[in-house]
N, C-alpha and C positions, 0 to 999 in steps of 0.2 A: 757765640753761644748766649742763649737767653739765660739770665740769672735766675728767673723763676718760671715755673710752668704750671698751668692749670690742669689738674688730673681728676679722674673719677676714681675715688678710693672705694674699695669693696672689702670689708672685713667679713669673715664667715658669719652667717646667720644674722647679718645686719643690712640695713638699707644702704645703698651707695650714696656717697656724698662728694660733691665737688669741693676740692681744696686747692690751694696754691702752695707749692713747695719749692725749696731751693733745687735748682737743676744740677745736682751733684750725685754721683754714684753712692757716696756714703749716706746721703739722705734717703735715697731710694732703697738702699739695703736696710736702713732703719725701719722704713715703712713696711717692707715685706718680711722683715725679721730674718734676713739672711742674704746670701749671694743672689743677685738678680739674674733672671732669664727673661729676655724680650722675645715675644713671638708676634710677628707681623700678621695681622688678620685680613687686610685688604690691600689693594693696589695703591691706595692713597696714604698708606703709612700708619693706619690705625694699628695700635699694638697693645698687648696686655703684658704687664710686667709682673712676674711671679717670683716666688722663692724657688730657686733652682733645686733645693733640697727638701721642698715642702712635703713630698710624699715619703721620702726616706726618713725625715724627722717625725713622721706621723702627725703632721699638722691637720687641723680640722678641714674637711671637705668644704670648699667655699662655693664654687659654681662649676658648671660644665660649659666650656666654650669650644665651639667647633668639635664637639664630641670628645674633648679631652678634659679630664677632671683637673681642677685647680685646687691645690691644697694650701691653706694659710691665706693671709692677706694678699691682695693683688691690687693693681690699679691700671687704668687705661689712659693712654696718652697717644701722641703721634711721634713718628720718626721722620726726619728729613735727612736722608743719607745716614750718617752715624750719629746725628744729633737728635736728642729728644726735644719735642716741642709741645705746646699746649694743644688740647683738643680744640677744634673749631667751635666758635661760639654757637653757631647754628645747630651743632650736633650734641651739645652738652646735655640739654634737658631730654632729648630723644633717647640718648644712650642711658641716661639715668633712669628714665621710665622703663626702658627695655630690660634693664638689669634688676629692677625693683622687685 
């Protein structure tokens, strides 16, 4: 397992930012302010990590991804099997610009 991963963090009503975090569930839960839910977005493992209870807790609407609303903070990374990994270097800025 990688000790740190580079993610694209998206807070509601804020510009996305690339950050490096510890690759632990507890750190991910801290970032999204609750239990994590990982949704895979493509065949290459791109995923969005959200607060599983974001809508129930009435967190602010953040973005709509694949026609699904995301409530509260979220971030994008990749999954390789069951392991979370960093975004690919070549996609980091493109994804950041897309979500800006």
